[in-house]
C-alpha positions as CSV (number, residue, x, y, z in Angstrom):
1,G,82.9,26.8,33.0
2,S,82.3,26.0,29.4
3,G,80.7,22.6,28.8
4,F,79.5,22.2,32.4
5,S,76.2,24.0,31.9
6,G,73.3,21.6,32.1
7,S,75.0,19.2,34.5
8,P,72.2,17.6,36.5
9,V,72.0,18.6,40.2
10,Y,70.4,16.0,42.5
11,F,69.1,16.3,46.1
12,D,68.3,13.1,47.9
13,G,68.5,11.1,44.6
14,R,65.9,13.4,42.9
15,L,66.7,15.7,40.0
16,A,66.5,19.2,41.4
17,G,67.9,21.2,38.4
18,A,71.0,21.9,36.4
19,I,74.2,23.9,36.7
20,S,73.5,27.1,34.8
21,H,76.2,29.7,35.5
22,M,79.4,30.2,37.3
23,E,80.5,33.4,38.9
24,K,84.2,34.0,38.9
25,N,86.5,36.7,40.4
26,L,84.7,36.5,43.7
27,A,86.2,35.8,47.0
28,R,84.9,32.3,46.4
29,Q,83.7,30.8,43.2
30,M,80.0,29.9,43.0
31,V,78.1,27.7,40.7
32,M,74.5,28.6,40.2
33,A,71.7,26.2,39.3
34,V,68.3,26.6,37.7
35,P,65.4,24.5,39.1
36,I,64.1,21.6,37.0
37,A,60.6,23.2,37.3
38,R,61.8,26.2,35.4
39,M,63.3,24.0,32.7
40,M,60.0,22.0,32.5
41,E,58.2,25.4,31.9
42,D,60.4,25.9,28.9
43,A,59.6,22.4,27.7
44,A,55.8,23.2,28.1
45,R,56.2,26.4,26.1
46,S,58.0,24.5,23.3
47,G,55.2,22.2,22.5
48,V,57.7,19.4,22.2
49,A,55.2,16.8,23.5
50,S,53.1,17.3,20.3
51,L,56.1,16.5,18.0
52,P,56.6,13.1,16.3
53,A,58.0,10.1,18.3
54,P,61.7,9.8,18.6
55,V,63.8,8.0,16.1
56,A,67.2,7.8,17.8
57,A,68.2,4.2,18.6
58,E,70.1,5.0,21.8
59,P,69.0,8.1,23.7
60,P,71.8,9.9,25.6
61,E,72.0,9.7,29.4
62,P,71.6,12.8,31.6
63,G,75.1,14.0,32.3
64,S,76.2,13.3,28.7
65,M,77.9,16.0,26.6
66,I,76.1,17.4,23.5
67,V,77.3,19.8,20.8
68,L,75.1,22.3,19.0
69,P,76.8,23.4,15.8
70,L,76.3,26.7,14.1
71,V,78.6,25.7,11.3
72,R,79.6,22.1,10.5
73,G,81.5,20.2,7.8
74,D,85.2,20.9,7.0
75,I,85.1,23.5,9.8
76,W,83.0,23.2,13.0
77,L,81.8,26.1,15.1
78,G,79.3,25.8,17.9
79,A,78.6,25.2,21.6
80,S,78.9,22.2,23.9
81,G,77.0,21.6,27.1
82,T,75.5,18.9,29.2
83,L,72.3,17.0,28.9
84,T,70.2,17.5,32.1
85,Y,67.1,15.4,31.4
86,A,65.8,12.9,28.8
87,D,62.3,11.4,28.7
88,K,60.2,10.0,25.8
89,G,62.3,11.6,23.2
90,M,62.4,15.1,24.9
91,L,65.8,16.5,25.9
92,L,66.5,19.4,28.3
93,A,70.0,20.8,28.4
94,F,72.3,23.8,29.2
95,G,70.3,25.3,32.1
96,H,70.2,28.6,30.2
97,E,69.4,29.9,26.7
98,H,71.7,29.2,23.8
99,L,71.3,32.0,21.3
100,F,67.6,32.8,20.6
101,S,66.0,33.0,24.0
102,G,62.3,32.4,23.9
103,N,62.1,31.3,20.3
104,T,61.4,28.3,18.2
105,V,64.6,27.2,16.5
106,Q,66.1,24.4,14.6
107,V,69.6,23.6,15.8
108,P,71.2,20.2,15.3
109,I,72.1,18.2,18.4
110,H,75.1,15.9,18.2
111,R,76.5,13.5,20.8
112,A,79.9,14.6,22.0
113,L,83.2,12.9,22.8
114,V,84.8,14.6,25.8
115,H,88.6,14.7,25.4
116,G,89.2,16.1,28.9
117,V,88.7,18.9,31.4
118,I,91.1,21.8,31.1
119,P,91.5,22.9,34.8
120,K,92.0,26.5,35.5
121,T,91.7,28.4,38.8
122,D,89.4,31.0,37.3
123,M,87.2,28.8,35.1
124,S,87.8,25.2,33.9
125,H,86.2,24.0,30.7
126,K,85.6,20.7,28.9
127,E,87.1,20.0,25.5
128,A,84.8,18.0,23.3
129,S,84.2,16.9,19.7
130,P,80.9,16.3,17.9
131,L,79.8,12.8,17.0
132,E,76.6,11.7,15.2
133,E,73.5,13.9,15.0
134,I,70.8,12.6,17.3
135,G,68.1,15.3,17.1
136,S,67.2,19.0,17.0
137,V,66.7,21.8,19.4
138,V,63.1,23.0,19.0
139,W,63.0,25.8,21.6
140,D,65.6,28.0,23.1
141,G,64.2,29.1,26.5
142,K,65.5,31.2,29.4
143,A,66.1,28.1,31.6
144,A,66.9,25.4,29.0
145,I,67.2,24.4,25.5
146,V,64.5,21.9,24.6
147,G,65.3,19.2,22.0
148,K,63.6,16.3,20.4
149,L,65.4,13.1,19.5
150,G,65.3,12.1,15.8
151,G,64.8,14.3,12.8
152,K,67.2,16.7,11.3
153,A,67.5,20.5,11.6
154,A,67.3,22.5,8.3
155,M,70.8,23.7,7.4
156,T,72.1,26.0,4.6
157,Q,74.7,24.5,2.3
158,L,77.8,26.6,1.8
159,L,80.9,26.2,-0.5
160,V,83.6,28.6,0.6
161,T,86.7,29.2,-1.4
162,C,89.8,30.9,0.1
163,K,92.4,32.4,-2.1
164,P,95.5,33.2,-0.1
165,V,98.2,35.7,-1.2
166,S,100.5,32.8,-1.6
167,G,99.9,29.1,-1.8
168,P,97.1,27.0,-3.2
169,Q,93.4,27.9,-3.2
170,R,91.3,25.9,-0.8
171,T,87.6,25.1,-0.9
172,Y,85.6,24.2,2.2
173,T,82.2,22.4,2.2
174,L,80.0,23.6,5.1
175,E,76.5,23.6,6.5
176,M,75.3,26.6,8.4
177,L,72.4,27.1,10.7
178,K,69.4,28.3,8.7
179,T,68.4,31.5,10.5
180,T,68.2,35.2,10.0
181,R,68.9,35.8,13.7
182,L,72.7,35.6,13.5
């Protein structure tokens, strides 16, 4: 379900991969995983090892929730998922692509506060809110999003004014992902 993607999968105490998808409406529900080797291939394609050293004071632990906002400010819109792997400032998460599979991107990464799991028989999901920005996604691969701690993603500043038929006008201050791909 939503928010569980990227949850680390261990065999005999070793990281084997991450939850990537869930099949529903089958006789039995299945969770699918992507091997950590495939996620590392995306990391190699990203060139993340050649980026500057991390700045974040406290790196997140594998299994922690993260939020990737498309829009943030007075209104937030984005995706949440789970961090699979963190080492020397490199982050691997989601176990699948986010939006721009196989492309270099700049998407902010925020820590997340998990409010709870909404249990459902067909597909449970996690409810989470964004906390502080800790880095940026630099590559959106087929098997993982690859991020780097520290730094800030470039965002477009927006001021949106809504004029309802009745009631007061309201203005929202927002930042939106800087991309032509949406």
